C-alpha positions as CSV (number, residue, x, y, z in Angstrom):
1,M,4.5,30.5,0.9
2,K,3.0,29.6,-2.5
3,R,1.1,26.6,-2.5
4,R,0.0,25.0,-5.9
5,S,1.4,28.2,-7.9
6,Q,1.5,25.4,-11.0
7,R,-1.9,23.6,-10.8
8,V,-3.6,25.6,-13.7
9,L,-0.4,25.3,-15.7
10,S,0.2,21.8,-15.2
11,L,-3.0,20.8,-17.2
12,A,-1.3,22.1,-20.1
13,T,2.2,20.7,-19.6
14,G,3.8,17.6,-20.1
15,I,4.9,15.1,-17.3
16,S,8.0,15.9,-15.7
17,T,10.3,12.9,-15.2
18,L,11.3,11.4,-11.9
19,A,15.3,11.6,-11.3
20,G,17.1,10.3,-8.9
21,C,14.5,8.1,-7.9
22,V,12.7,4.9,-9.1
23,A,8.6,4.9,-9.5
24,L,6.9,1.5,-8.5
25,A,6.2,1.0,-12.4
26,V,10.3,-0.5,-11.8
27,A,10.0,-0.8,-8.2
28,H,8.3,-2.8,-5.8
29,T,8.0,-3.7,-1.5
30,S,7.6,-7.1,0.1
31,A,8.7,-6.1,3.2
32,V,7.7,-8.5,6.3
33,Q,4.9,-7.6,8.1
34,A,5.1,-7.7,12.1
35,A,1.3,-8.9,11.8
36,G,-1.9,-9.1,10.0
37,P,-4.1,-5.9,9.6
38,N,-6.7,-5.3,12.1
39,Y,-9.2,-3.7,9.4
40,A,-7.6,-5.8,5.9
41,F,-9.3,-4.0,3.2
42,P,-12.2,-4.1,2.2
43,Q,-14.0,-2.9,5.3
44,H,-17.5,-2.7,4.3
45,Q,-19.2,-0.1,6.2
46,T,-22.9,1.3,7.0
47,Y,-22.7,4.8,6.8
48,K,-25.1,7.0,9.0
49,V,-27.0,9.3,6.3
50,G,-27.5,8.6,2.6
51,V,-27.5,6.4,-0.2
52,M,-24.3,4.4,-2.1
53,P,-23.7,3.9,-5.6
54,S,-26.1,1.9,-6.8
55,A,-23.1,-0.8,-8.1
56,S,-22.9,-3.9,-6.1
57,Q,-20.3,-4.1,-3.3
58,A,-18.2,-6.5,-5.3
59,T,-17.9,-4.2,-8.1
60,R,-17.0,-1.4,-5.9
61,D,-14.2,-2.9,-3.8
62,A,-12.8,-4.1,-7.1
63,A,-12.6,-0.7,-8.9
64,V,-10.8,0.3,-5.5
65,E,-8.2,-1.9,-6.3
66,K,-8.0,-1.5,-9.5
67,Q,-7.6,2.6,-9.1
68,Y,-5.1,1.7,-5.9
69,D,-3.0,-0.3,-8.0
70,S,-3.0,2.5,-10.7
71,W,-2.0,5.3,-8.1
72,K,0.6,2.9,-6.2
73,A,2.4,2.1,-9.5
74,S,2.5,5.8,-10.6
75,Y,2.8,7.7,-7.7
76,L,4.2,5.9,-4.9
77,V,7.9,6.4,-5.0
78,H,11.1,4.3,-3.3
79,G,13.3,7.4,-2.3
80,C,15.2,9.3,-1.3
81,A,17.0,7.1,0.9
82,S,16.7,3.1,1.0
83,N,14.5,3.3,3.8
84,E,11.7,6.0,2.5
85,Y,8.8,6.6,0.3
86,Y,7.2,9.3,-0.9
87,V,4.0,10.3,-3.0
88,S,5.6,12.2,-6.4
89,T,3.7,15.2,-7.6
90,K,4.1,13.9,-11.1
91,G,1.7,15.8,-13.3
92,D,1.3,18.8,-11.1
93,G,4.9,20.7,-10.9
94,D,4.1,21.1,-7.2
95,A,8.0,20.6,-6.4
96,T,10.9,20.3,-8.7
97,N,11.7,16.5,-10.3
98,N,8.7,15.5,-9.0
99,G,9.2,15.8,-5.6
100,P,7.1,15.4,-2.6
101,V,4.4,17.6,-0.9
102,S,3.2,17.4,2.5
103,E,-0.3,17.5,1.4
104,G,0.9,14.2,-1.1
105,Q,2.8,12.8,1.7
106,G,-0.5,12.9,3.8
107,Y,-2.6,11.7,1.0
108,G,-0.1,8.4,0.6
109,M,-0.6,8.1,4.7
110,N,-4.3,7.6,4.3
111,I,-4.8,5.8,1.1
112,V,-2.1,2.8,2.1
113,P,-3.2,2.4,5.6
114,L,-6.8,2.0,4.2
115,M,-5.8,-0.6,1.3
116,A,-4.1,-3.0,4.0
117,G,-4.9,-6.6,3.6
118,Y,-5.3,-6.2,0.0
119,D,-1.6,-4.5,-0.6
120,A,0.6,-7.4,1.5
121,N,3.3,-4.6,1.7
122,A,0.9,-2.1,3.3
123,Q,2.8,-1.4,6.3
124,A,6.8,-1.3,5.2
125,E,5.3,1.2,2.4
126,F,3.6,3.3,5.6
127,N,6.8,3.1,7.4
128,G,8.6,4.7,4.4
129,L,6.3,7.0,3.9
130,W,6.4,8.2,7.8
131,Q,10.5,7.8,7.4
132,L,10.7,10.5,4.7
133,V,8.5,12.9,6.9
134,K,10.3,12.5,10.2
135,D,13.4,13.0,8.0
136,H,12.4,16.1,6.8
137,E,10.7,17.7,9.8
138,D,10.7,21.7,10.3
139,Q,11.4,23.5,13.4
140,Y,8.0,23.1,14.7
141,G,8.2,18.9,14.4
142,M,5.9,19.3,11.0
143,M,7.1,18.3,7.6
144,Q,8.9,20.4,5.7
145,W,6.1,21.0,3.0
146,Q,7.9,21.2,-0.4
147,L,10.9,18.6,-1.4
148,D,12.9,17.8,-4.5
149,G,12.5,14.6,-6.0
150,K,16.0,14.1,-6.6
151,T,17.7,15.1,-3.1
152,C,14.5,15.4,-1.0
153,K,16.1,18.7,0.1
154,Y,13.8,21.6,1.1
155,Y,13.7,24.2,-1.9
156,S,11.3,26.4,-1.5
157,G,11.9,29.8,-0.2
158,G,12.5,31.0,3.3
159,T,12.9,29.1,6.3
160,P,11.5,25.5,5.9
161,D,8.0,25.4,6.9
162,G,4.7,23.1,6.8
163,A,1.5,23.2,5.5
164,T,-1.9,22.6,7.6
165,D,-3.5,20.1,5.0
166,G,-0.3,18.0,4.5
167,D,0.1,17.4,8.6
168,L,-3.8,17.1,9.4
169,D,-3.4,14.3,7.0
170,I,-0.2,12.9,8.4
171,G,-1.4,13.1,11.8
172,Y,-4.5,11.2,11.0
173,G,-2.4,8.6,8.9
174,L,-0.7,7.8,11.9
175,I,-3.7,7.3,13.9
176,L,-5.4,5.0,11.2
177,A,-1.7,3.1,11.2
178,D,-2.1,2.7,15.4
179,K,-5.4,1.0,14.7
180,Q,-4.5,-1.3,11.9
181,W,-1.2,-2.4,13.3
182,G,-0.8,-1.3,16.4
183,G,2.8,0.3,17.4
184,Y,2.8,4.0,16.4
185,S,0.6,6.0,19.1
186,S,3.9,7.9,21.1
187,D,4.7,9.1,17.0
188,A,0.8,9.6,16.6
189,K,0.4,11.7,19.9
190,T,3.8,13.7,19.4
191,W,2.5,14.8,16.0
192,L,-0.7,15.8,17.3
193,S,1.0,17.5,20.2
194,N,3.3,19.7,18.0
195,F,0.1,20.6,15.5
196,Y,-2.1,21.5,18.3
197,A,1.0,24.1,19.3
198,H,1.8,25.4,16.0
199,N,-0.9,24.9,13.7
200,V,-3.9,26.1,15.7
201,A,-4.8,29.6,16.5
202,P,-5.6,30.5,20.3
203,D,-9.1,30.7,19.6
204,G,-9.0,27.3,18.0
205,H,-8.8,28.2,14.5
206,L,-6.4,25.9,11.9
207,K,-3.8,28.3,10.8
208,C,-2.7,28.1,7.2
209,E,0.5,26.7,8.0
210,D,2.7,26.2,11.5
211,D,4.6,29.4,11.2
212,G,1.7,31.3,9.5
213,P,-0.3,34.3,11.2
214,N,-3.6,33.7,13.8
215,T,-5.9,35.3,11.0
216,D,-6.2,32.9,8.5
217,T,-7.4,29.3,7.5
218,R,-8.0,27.8,4.4
219,P,-11.3,25.4,4.4
220,S,-10.4,22.6,2.5
221,D,-8.0,22.1,5.6
222,H,-11.4,21.8,7.5
223,M,-11.1,17.9,7.6
224,I,-13.8,17.5,10.3
225,D,-13.9,13.8,10.2
226,H,-10.4,14.0,11.1
227,L,-10.5,16.0,13.9
228,R,-13.1,14.2,15.5
229,A,-10.3,11.5,15.4
230,F,-8.1,13.4,17.0
231,A,-10.3,14.0,19.8
232,A,-11.3,10.6,20.7
233,Y,-7.6,9.6,20.1
234,D,-5.7,12.3,22.1
235,P,-7.7,13.7,24.8
236,S,-4.8,15.8,26.7
237,H,-5.6,18.6,23.7
238,D,-9.0,20.6,23.7
239,W,-9.5,19.2,19.8
240,N,-13.8,20.0,20.5
241,K,-12.7,23.7,20.9
242,V,-10.9,23.4,17.2
243,I,-14.2,21.3,16.0
244,T,-16.2,24.0,17.4
245,R,-14.3,27.3,16.1
246,T,-13.9,25.6,12.6
247,E,-17.5,25.0,12.4
248,A,-18.1,28.7,13.2
249,V,-16.1,29.9,10.8
250,D,-17.1,27.7,7.8
251,S,-21.1,28.5,9.1
252,S,-20.4,32.5,9.2
253,L,-19.0,32.4,5.6
254,V,-21.9,30.2,4.3
255,T,-24.6,32.5,5.7
256,N,-22.6,35.6,4.6
257,Y,-21.3,35.0,1.5
258,S,-22.9,32.1,-0.1
259,A,-26.3,31.0,1.7
260,A,-27.7,29.3,-0.9
261,N,-25.0,27.2,-2.0
262,G,-22.8,26.5,1.0
263,L,-19.5,27.5,-0.8
264,L,-16.5,27.9,0.6
265,P,-13.2,30.5,-0.4
266,D,-9.8,29.4,-1.2
267,F,-8.6,30.8,1.4
268,V,-10.3,33.3,4.7
269,V,-8.9,36.5,6.3
270,G,-10.4,37.4,9.7
271,A,-10.8,33.9,11.3
272,N,-9.8,34.9,14.7
273,G,-13.1,37.5,14.2
274,T,-15.3,37.6,11.3
275,P,-14.4,36.1,8.7
276,K,-14.3,37.3,5.1
277,P,-13.0,35.8,1.5
278,A,-9.5,36.8,1.3
279,P,-8.3,38.9,-1.6
280,A,-7.8,37.8,-5.1
281,N,-3.9,36.3,-5.2
282,Y,-3.7,36.5,-1.5
283,Q,-1.4,33.2,-1.0
284,E,-1.6,31.8,-4.9
285,N,-1.4,32.8,-8.2
286,Q,-5.1,32.3,-8.4
287,P,-8.3,34.2,-7.3
288,D,-7.9,33.0,-3.6
289,N,-11.5,34.8,-2.6
290,I,-13.5,32.0,-5.0
291,V,-13.6,28.1,-5.0
292,G,-10.3,26.9,-6.9
293,Y,-8.3,24.3,-6.5
294,N,-7.9,24.0,-2.9
295,S,-11.7,24.5,-2.0
296,I,-12.6,21.8,-4.6
297,R,-11.7,19.2,-1.5
298,V,-14.3,20.8,0.6
299,P,-17.4,18.6,-0.3
300,W,-15.5,15.7,-0.3
301,H,-14.4,16.9,3.4
302,M,-18.0,17.8,4.3
303,G,-19.6,14.6,2.8
304,T,-17.5,11.9,4.4
305,D,-17.9,13.9,7.9
306,A,-21.4,14.2,7.3
307,L,-21.5,10.0,6.2
308,L,-19.4,9.0,9.3
309,N,-21.0,11.0,12.0
310,G,-24.9,11.5,10.8
311,A,-27.0,14.5,11.0
312,T,-27.1,15.1,14.8
313,T,-23.3,15.1,15.4
314,A,-22.4,16.8,11.8
315,A,-25.4,18.9,11.4
316,F,-23.5,21.7,9.8
317,E,-21.7,19.4,7.4
318,L,-24.3,17.8,6.2
319,S,-26.3,20.7,5.3
320,D,-23.5,22.0,3.6
321,A,-22.6,18.7,1.6
322,Q,-26.3,18.8,0.7
323,K,-25.9,22.5,-0.7
324,W,-22.6,21.8,-2.4
325,S,-23.8,18.9,-4.0
326,A,-26.8,20.5,-5.5
327,C,-24.8,23.6,-7.0
328,A,-22.4,21.1,-8.6
329,K,-24.9,19.6,-9.9
330,K,-26.7,22.7,-11.3
331,V,-23.6,24.8,-12.4
332,S,-22.4,21.3,-14.7
333,G,-25.7,20.2,-15.8
334,G,-25.7,16.9,-14.1
335,K,-22.2,16.2,-15.8
336,P,-19.4,15.9,-13.6
337,G,-16.6,16.4,-15.7
338,N,-18.2,19.5,-16.4
339,V,-17.8,20.7,-12.5
340,Y,-15.6,23.7,-12.6
341,P,-12.4,24.1,-10.5
342,H,-12.7,27.8,-10.3
343,L,-16.6,29.1,-8.7
344,N,-18.0,32.0,-7.7
345,L,-19.6,31.7,-4.4
346,N,-22.9,32.2,-6.1
347,C,-22.5,29.1,-7.9
348,T,-21.7,30.4,-11.2
349,G,-18.3,29.8,-13.2
350,Q,-15.6,31.8,-12.8
351,N,-13.3,30.3,-15.6
352,T,-15.3,28.0,-17.6
353,S,-12.1,27.2,-20.0
354,D,-10.5,25.2,-16.9
355,V,-11.7,21.7,-16.4
356,A,-10.1,19.1,-13.9
357,E,-11.1,15.7,-12.9
358,E,-10.8,16.6,-9.1
359,A,-13.2,19.1,-9.3
360,G,-16.3,16.6,-10.4
361,D,-14.8,13.6,-8.4
362,S,-14.7,15.7,-5.1
363,I,-18.4,15.9,-5.1
364,G,-19.1,12.0,-4.6
365,P,-19.4,12.1,-0.8
366,S,-21.7,14.8,-0.9
367,A,-23.7,13.8,-3.4
368,M,-24.0,10.5,-1.2
369,A,-24.9,12.3,1.8
370,A,-27.5,14.3,0.2
371,G,-29.3,11.3,-1.1
372,D,-28.9,12.3,-4.5
373,Q,-29.2,8.8,-6.1
374,A,-28.7,9.7,-9.4
375,W,-26.3,11.8,-8.7
376,T,-24.3,9.8,-7.1
377,D,-24.3,6.7,-9.7
378,T,-23.5,9.3,-12.3
379,I,-20.4,10.7,-10.4
380,W,-19.3,7.1,-9.4
381,S,-19.2,6.0,-13.4
382,F,-17.0,9.3,-13.8
383,L,-14.4,7.9,-11.2
384,Q,-13.7,4.9,-13.3
385,T,-12.2,7.6,-16.2
386,N,-9.6,10.3,-16.4
387,P,-10.8,12.5,-19.3
388,Y,-8.4,15.7,-18.5
389,G,-5.2,13.1,-17.7
390,D,-5.1,14.5,-14.5
391,G,-2.1,13.8,-12.4
392,Y,-1.0,13.0,-8.5
393,Y,-3.6,15.4,-7.5
394,G,-6.5,14.8,-8.9
395,E,-5.7,10.8,-8.8
396,S,-4.8,10.6,-5.3
397,I,-8.1,12.2,-4.3
398,K,-9.4,10.3,-6.7
399,T,-8.3,7.2,-4.8
400,L,-9.5,8.4,-1.6
401,V,-12.8,9.3,-2.7
402,M,-13.4,5.9,-4.3
403,I,-12.5,4.4,-0.8
404,V,-15.3,6.6,1.0
405,M,-17.9,5.5,-1.8
406,A,-17.2,2.2,-2.0
407,G,-18.1,1.7,1.4
408,D,-14.8,0.9,2.8
409,Y,-13.8,4.1,4.5
410,W,-13.6,3.5,7.9
411,S,-13.2,5.9,10.6
412,P,-10.8,5.1,13.8
413,A,-11.9,7.3,16.1
414,S,-14.5,4.2,16.5
415,A,-12.4,1.7,15.5
416,S,-11.0,-0.7,18.3
417,T,-7.8,-2.3,18.0
418,P,-7.8,-5.6,19.3
419,P,-5.5,-6.8,21.8
420,P,-2.6,-9.2,20.7
421,P,-2.7,-12.6,21.8
422,A,-1.3,-13.1,25.1
423,N,0.7,-16.0,24.0
424,D,1.6,-17.0,20.6
425,F,4.2,-19.4,18.7
426,S,5.0,-20.4,15.5
427,I,6.0,-23.9,14.0
428,S,9.0,-24.9,11.1
429,A,9.6,-28.1,9.6
430,S,13.2,-29.2,9.1
431,P,14.3,-30.2,6.5
432,A,11.6,-28.8,4.6
433,S,11.2,-31.5,1.8
434,G,12.4,-35.4,1.3
435,S,12.0,-38.3,-0.7
436,V,11.4,-42.1,0.0
437,S,10.5,-44.9,-1.9
438,Q,6.8,-46.6,-1.9
439,G,6.9,-48.9,1.4
440,S,9.9,-46.8,3.1
441,S,9.5,-43.6,5.8
442,A,10.9,-40.2,6.0
443,T,11.4,-38.6,9.4
444,V,11.0,-34.7,10.1
445,S,11.6,-32.4,13.0
446,V,9.0,-30.2,13.4
447,G,10.4,-27.0,16.0
448,T,8.0,-24.8,17.7
449,A,9.3,-21.2,19.5
450,V,7.7,-18.8,21.5
451,T,6.7,-15.6,19.6
452,A,4.8,-14.0,22.4
453,G,3.8,-14.6,25.4
454,S,4.7,-17.5,27.6
455,A,5.0,-20.9,26.0
456,E,1.7,-23.3,26.2
457,S,0.6,-26.8,25.2
458,V,0.6,-27.1,21.1
459,A,-0.9,-30.2,19.8
460,L,0.7,-31.4,16.4
461,S,-0.9,-32.9,13.3
462,A,-0.7,-33.4,9.8
463,S,-2.5,-33.4,6.5
464,G,-2.2,-33.7,2.8
465,L,-1.2,-36.9,3.3
466,P,-0.8,-39.3,0.0
467,T,-3.0,-42.3,-0.2
468,G,-1.7,-45.2,2.0
469,A,0.5,-43.1,4.3
470,T,0.2,-42.2,8.1
471,A,1.7,-39.9,10.3
472,G,3.2,-40.1,13.9
473,F,4.4,-37.3,16.2
474,S,6.8,-38.3,18.9
475,P,5.6,-36.5,21.0
476,A,1.8,-35.7,20.0
477,S,2.3,-32.7,21.7
478,V,4.7,-30.2,23.2
479,N,5.3,-27.1,24.7
480,S,6.3,-24.3,22.4
481,G,9.7,-24.0,22.2
482,A,10.0,-27.8,22.1
483,S,10.9,-30.4,19.2
484,S,9.0,-33.3,17.7
485,T,9.7,-35.6,15.3
486,L,7.2,-36.4,12.5
487,T,7.4,-39.7,10.9
488,V,5.8,-40.2,7.8
489,A,5.2,-43.6,6.6
490,T,4.1,-45.1,3.5
491,S,2.8,-48.2,1.8
492,S,3.6,-50.1,-0.7
493,S,0.9,-48.9,-2.8
494,T,1.1,-45.5,-2.0
495,P,1.1,-43.5,-5.7
496,A,4.4,-42.2,-6.4
497,G,4.7,-38.2,-6.6
498,T,5.4,-35.4,-5.0
499,Y,3.0,-34.4,-2.1
500,A,2.5,-31.2,0.1
501,I,1.8,-32.1,3.8
502,T,1.0,-29.6,6.2
503,V,2.1,-30.3,9.4
504,T,-0.1,-27.7,12.1
505,G,0.1,-26.6,15.4
506,T,-2.9,-25.8,17.8
507,A,-2.7,-24.3,21.1
508,S,-5.0,-22.0,22.9
509,S,-3.7,-18.8,21.4
510,G,-4.7,-20.1,17.6
511,S,-2.8,-22.4,15.0
512,H,0.1,-22.0,12.8
513,S,1.0,-24.6,10.1
514,A,4.6,-25.5,8.2
515,T,4.7,-27.3,4.6
516,Y,6.8,-30.6,4.0
517,S,7.2,-31.2,0.5
518,L,7.4,-35.3,0.2
519,T,8.4,-37.2,-2.6
520,V,7.4,-41.0,-3.4
521,T,9.1,-42.6,-5.9
522,T,8.7,-46.4,-6.9
523,V,10.5,-49.4,-5.9
524,G,12.4,-51.1,-8.6
525,G,15.5,-52.4,-9.9
526,G,17.3,-50.8,-12.7
527,G,17.0,-47.2,-11.4
528,G,13.3,-46.4,-13.0
529,C,11.7,-43.5,-12.6
530,T,8.5,-41.8,-12.4
531,P,8.0,-38.8,-13.8
532,A,7.1,-36.3,-11.2
533,Q,7.3,-32.2,-10.9
534,L,9.1,-31.7,-7.7
535,L,9.1,-28.2,-6.7
536,V,6.1,-27.2,-4.6
537,N,4.4,-24.0,-4.9
538,P,6.3,-23.2,-8.1
539,G,4.0,-20.5,-9.1
540,F,3.9,-18.7,-6.1
541,E,0.4,-18.4,-5.8
542,S,0.6,-19.5,-1.8
543,G,2.5,-16.7,-1.5
544,A,5.9,-17.5,0.1
545,A,5.3,-20.9,1.4
546,T,8.0,-23.7,0.5
547,W,10.1,-20.8,0.0
548,T,13.0,-19.1,1.7
549,Q,13.7,-15.5,0.4
550,T,16.2,-12.6,1.3
551,S,16.6,-9.1,0.5
552,T,19.1,-6.6,1.7
553,L,16.8,-3.8,1.6
554,G,14.2,-5.8,3.5
555,F,11.8,-6.0,0.2
556,T,11.4,-10.0,0.1
557,P,10.8,-10.9,-4.1
558,I,7.5,-12.9,-3.7
559,T,5.0,-10.6,-3.8
560,K,1.2,-10.3,-5.8
561,A,1.6,-9.3,-9.2
562,T,0.8,-5.5,-10.7
563,S,0.1,-4.1,-13.5
564,A,3.3,-2.7,-13.6
565,E,4.9,-6.8,-13.6
566,P,2.2,-8.8,-14.3
567,A,2.2,-12.4,-13.3
568,H,3.3,-15.0,-16.4
569,A,-0.1,-16.7,-15.2
570,G,-2.5,-16.4,-11.5
571,S,-1.6,-13.4,-9.5
572,Y,2.1,-13.9,-8.1
573,V,5.4,-13.3,-9.1
574,A,8.8,-13.5,-7.5
575,W,10.4,-10.1,-8.3
576,F,14.0,-9.0,-7.8
577,N,15.7,-5.7,-6.9
578,G,13.9,-2.9,-9.1
579,N,14.5,-0.6,-5.8
580,G,16.8,1.9,-7.0
581,S,19.5,1.2,-4.5
582,K,21.8,-1.4,-4.0
583,D,20.3,-4.7,-3.2
584,T,20.6,-8.5,-3.5
585,D,17.2,-10.5,-3.4
586,T,17.0,-14.2,-3.2
587,I,14.7,-16.6,-3.1
588,A,15.5,-20.6,-2.6
589,Q,13.9,-24.2,-2.3
590,S,15.2,-27.2,-1.1
591,V,14.1,-30.6,-3.3
592,T,15.3,-34.2,-3.1
593,I,16.0,-35.8,-7.0
594,P,15.2,-39.0,-7.1
595,S,17.7,-41.4,-8.7
596,G,17.7,-43.0,-11.6
597,C,15.5,-39.7,-12.9
598,S,16.6,-37.1,-15.8
599,A,15.5,-33.7,-14.2
600,S,14.8,-30.5,-16.1
601,L,14.0,-26.9,-14.7
602,T,12.1,-24.6,-16.5
603,Y,11.1,-21.3,-15.6
604,W,9.5,-17.8,-17.0
605,L,11.7,-14.9,-16.7
606,H,11.2,-11.3,-17.7
607,I,14.1,-8.5,-17.4
608,D,13.2,-4.9,-17.8
609,T,15.9,-2.2,-17.0
610,T,16.7,1.7,-16.7
611,E,20.1,1.4,-17.6
612,K,21.4,3.2,-20.7
613,T,24.4,0.8,-20.8
614,T,24.9,-1.7,-23.8
615,T,28.0,-3.0,-22.7
616,A,28.3,-2.9,-18.6
617,K,26.2,-5.7,-16.4
618,P,25.4,-3.4,-13.2
619,D,22.5,-5.6,-12.7
620,T,22.7,-9.6,-12.4
621,F,20.2,-12.5,-12.5
622,T,21.7,-16.6,-11.9
623,V,20.3,-19.7,-11.1
624,Q,22.2,-21.6,-8.8
625,V,22.6,-25.1,-7.3
626,L,23.7,-25.6,-4.0
627,N,24.5,-28.5,-1.8
628,S,23.0,-29.3,1.7
629,S,26.2,-27.3,2.9
630,G,25.1,-24.1,1.1
631,T,28.3,-24.5,-1.3
632,V,27.2,-23.6,-5.1
633,L,27.5,-27.0,-7.4
634,A,26.7,-25.0,-10.6
635,T,25.3,-22.0,-12.1
636,V,22.8,-22.8,-14.4
637,G,21.4,-19.7,-15.6
638,S,22.9,-16.3,-15.7
639,F,21.6,-12.9,-17.1
640,S,21.8,-9.3,-16.8
641,N,20.0,-5.9,-17.6
642,L,21.4,-6.4,-21.1
643,N,18.7,-9.3,-21.5
644,A,16.0,-7.2,-20.9
645,A,12.9,-7.4,-23.4
646,S,9.7,-7.2,-23.2
647,G,7.4,-9.9,-21.9
648,Y,8.5,-13.4,-20.5
649,S,10.6,-16.0,-22.1
650,Q,10.5,-19.5,-20.7
651,K,14.7,-20.7,-19.7
652,T,15.5,-24.1,-19.2
653,A,18.5,-25.8,-17.4
654,D,19.3,-29.5,-17.0
655,L,19.4,-31.0,-13.4
656,S,19.9,-34.5,-14.0
657,A,23.7,-35.0,-12.8
658,Y,22.0,-34.3,-9.3
659,A,19.6,-37.3,-9.5
660,G,20.2,-39.2,-6.1
661,Q,20.9,-36.2,-4.4
662,T,19.1,-33.4,-2.1
663,V,20.1,-29.8,-3.4
664,T,18.9,-26.5,-3.1
665,L,17.8,-24.5,-5.8
666,K,18.5,-20.9,-5.8
667,F,17.5,-17.7,-7.8
668,T,19.5,-14.4,-7.1
669,G,19.2,-10.7,-8.2
670,S,21.9,-8.4,-7.6
671,E,21.5,-4.5,-8.1
672,T,24.9,-2.6,-8.0
673,D,23.2,0.9,-8.2
674,T,27.1,2.1,-10.3
675,S,25.2,3.1,-13.5
676,G,22.3,5.2,-12.2
677,G,19.9,3.0,-13.6
678,T,17.8,0.3,-12.1
679,T,16.7,-3.3,-13.1
680,N,14.0,-5.5,-12.7
681,S,14.0,-9.5,-12.8
682,V,10.4,-10.9,-12.4
683,I,10.1,-14.9,-12.2
684,D,7.2,-17.2,-12.7
685,D,6.0,-20.3,-13.2
686,T,8.8,-22.5,-12.2
687,S,8.8,-26.4,-12.6
688,L,11.4,-29.1,-11.7
689,T,10.0,-32.2,-13.6
690,T,11.7,-35.6,-13.6
691,S,11.7,-38.4,-16.4
């Protein structure tokens, strides 16, 4: 198996294009989550040794979020199947058509669960990453290490096999996901069992690949913090044996070949006896007997383990991190961009003309563990740049290093998963909106349902009422699964307008709420109209509240805006399609337009597309008005991929014909995937005003 054979060449070549799949620059996900994360980003950790960057915690968190948004938009790809995601190797030439390698898939399966909470779609994305792995396992149950970006078929020579670094990260990612959301225990333990059977040599050292010999190893695979997490999670296998032998191999190499500098070569032979650096070009077309593009990851892993586990448990890792940090500082003159990706084991540059951001980035955790404040701060500042235009490999490593250096890297070895509540319930309001004149009352059916455990008593309350209005429930409390009637009574002095009333149910398991939109109109003969804005949550800044949404692929439209698809204003948008697959997405809200009013609908629309046609309309976006039975009364907006343009434009429709009626306003994006491209339709800042 040849690994990263084009890494050096990729720095001088252009970025190849994604074929057949769609990068998240033009795609999005918003799958409904089963539960919120247990360890939502940011998770501010107190590490056991070392220093933190001098930047404030808020500054560090914001920098991680910015880097994650960039990484996700550039490298997280929805494909090849509609329920799969992969990490593209764009910019590095590691797979044809920028396809995935197991190393990158592992990076993604670590990054995404660590960013859950900031990324509301993290679990759906993680599930897609894991689905691709399951769909492309080799004979030993590990991921086929190299896949084409268009077909996701294994294309490397010989029988499909796995790579230890990627398979380690995938296993660690499953444990992270199980601690974060729950439900992955069986998958994680099966994966670890297969890994132990095929990637661990009889003496306990890590092999380079699952079908490889029992005599070699690769120090960049020696992720001791991962192995400690495996030991805590999976007591049925002797992971402590693996830790002990791995540390012994690394310690022997350092003692015999780099005692002063702590450097480890890319590949090692004799790992089952007396380890030594592998011959040059042992597995790759670069000098495998020195530090290269594999072992530049070692100080990241050594430093991380030392930070998490301290000077006693991680004594060797801390010592090696200190030495590696000092060597990198010396050889670079204190400039992270001058840390060469090829170093001789005596801490001299083997090739001083080659540069890569990940060589300097990876030193960060070791500099922290070493307690070198100035060097740590310099590397943190360097992480905010990409001076060499590095692609997937450097940017993925940077993302994980930044999470560590920000203090947001939590270990599943010490994380306990909170048990789910024994009982839980949901609450709803039907209809979701209504209209009354001053002095009149509106009635709403408040429904509850058991979502976990058994039925429990739910006390009902309402807030957000307009001045002069009162709310009463009959009955005032119900057992979950039953309904109550809410009556909202207004007075003659209640101001006209539209109000979002929050209906809350409180039980021993917690509280849940629903929103009811009440429009109050003035009393008068002659059909006077009080100007008002009728839509609730018109700019989606409360997420999906008051809107109903559907998606045939499961990626519901209302989501947090990204740099690829920014909001017109605020932080949220409704983003339709753009997944590169056949899909229909909808959002809708019911609204009552008072009698005697003129009504105008406005919204801001942005469409971009990769469709090549100038005549066909494979992808469409429509705006419709429906009656209470769901019958379409009118289509008041119709657009397609042919309307693609930069930026947002405001659209308007006259809905005055529906005064005195309760109607549903529905936005629909439809993608047929018949022309090979994809179209994103994004709306923001809707408004339905009366006059």
